[in-house]
PAVEX-448185 format. One record per residue (C-alpha): residue number from 0; residue in one letter; x, y, z. Coordinates in Angstrom, 1 decimal. Layout:
N
+------+------+--------+--------+--------+
: resi : resn :      u :      v :      w :
+------+------+--------+--------+--------+
:  NUM :    A :      X :      Y :      Z :
...
+------+------+--------+--------+--------+
***
This chain:
57
+------+------+--------+--------+--------+
: resi : resn :      u :      v :      w :
+------+------+--------+--------+--------+
:    0 :    M :  -40.7 : -188.7 :    9.2 :
:    1 :    G :  -43.5 : -186.7 :    9.7 :
:    2 :    R :  -45.6 : -189.1 :    7.6 :
:    3 :    E :  -44.5 : -192.0 :    9.8 :
:    4 :    T :  -46.0 : -190.0 :   12.9 :
:    5 :    V :  -49.3 : -189.0 :   11.1 :
:    6 :    S :  -49.7 : -192.4 :    9.9 :
:    7 :    G :  -48.6 : -194.1 :   13.3 :
:    8 :    M :  -51.1 : -191.4 :   14.9 :
:    9 :    I :  -54.0 : -192.2 :   12.7 :
:   10 :    T :  -53.8 : -196.2 :   13.1 :
:   11 :    S :  -53.4 : -195.7 :   16.8 :
:   12 :    L :  -56.6 : -193.4 :   16.8 :
:   13 :    L :  -58.2 : -196.0 :   14.5 :
:   14 :    T :  -57.3 : -199.0 :   16.7 :
:   15 :    W :  -58.6 : -197.3 :   20.1 :
:   16 :    L :  -61.8 : -196.1 :   18.6 :
:   17 :    L :  -62.6 : -198.7 :   15.8 :
:   18 :    V :  -61.9 : -202.0 :   18.2 :
:   19 :    P :  -63.8 : -201.1 :   21.0 :
:   20 :    S :  -67.0 : -199.6 :   18.8 :
:   21 :    L :  -67.0 : -203.2 :   17.2 :
:   22 :    V :  -66.8 : -205.2 :   20.5 :
:   23 :    I :  -69.6 : -203.3 :   21.9 :
:   24 :    G :  -71.8 : -203.6 :   18.8 :
:   25 :    F :  -71.4 : -207.5 :   18.8 :
:   26 :    I :  -72.2 : -207.5 :   22.8 :
:   27 :    Y :  -75.0 : -205.8 :   22.0 :
:   28 :    L :  -76.3 : -207.6 :   19.4 :
:   29 :    L :  -75.2 : -210.3 :   21.4 :
:   30 :    I :  -77.5 : -209.6 :   24.2 :
:   31 :    H :  -80.5 : -208.3 :   22.2 :
:   32 :    S :  -80.2 : -211.7 :   20.2 :
:   33 :    E :  -82.3 : -214.5 :   20.6 :
:   34 :    S :  -80.1 : -216.8 :   18.3 :
:   35 :    I :  -78.4 : -219.9 :   20.1 :
:   36 :    L :  -75.4 : -219.7 :   17.1 :
:   37 :    L :  -74.5 : -216.2 :   18.4 :
:   38 :    W :  -74.8 : -217.3 :   22.0 :
:   39 :    S :  -72.1 : -220.2 :   21.2 :
:   40 :    S :  -69.9 : -218.6 :   18.7 :
:   41 :    L :  -68.7 : -216.4 :   21.5 :
:   42 :    P :  -67.0 : -218.9 :   23.4 :
:   43 :    L :  -65.4 : -220.6 :   20.3 :
:   44 :    L :  -63.9 : -217.6 :   19.0 :
:   45 :    A :  -62.3 : -216.9 :   22.2 :
:   46 :    I :  -60.9 : -220.6 :   22.7 :
:   47 :    I :  -59.5 : -220.2 :   18.7 :
:   48 :    F :  -58.2 : -216.3 :   19.8 :
:   49 :    I :  -56.0 : -218.1 :   22.9 :
:   50 :    I :  -55.0 : -221.4 :   21.1 :
:   51 :    K :  -53.8 : -218.8 :   18.4 :
:   52 :    N :  -52.0 : -216.7 :   21.0 :
:   53 :    H :  -50.2 : -219.8 :   22.2 :
:   54 :    I :  -49.2 : -220.9 :   19.0 :
:   55 :    D :  -47.6 : -217.7 :   18.2 :
:   56 :    N :  -45.7 : -217.7 :   21.2 :
+------+------+--------+--------+--------+
***
């Protein structure tokens, strides 16, 4: 039982630290990039994410 609690805490900690760090890094890259491909990829990823959530529900 102790292992499950520690494992859950580590997973939660990594989720709350790693995901925001990746998002901030991607936003920083997007702002400082001149590439139209990066600017067009963000809305496409958002649309795919929304569609996937609707299919899962």
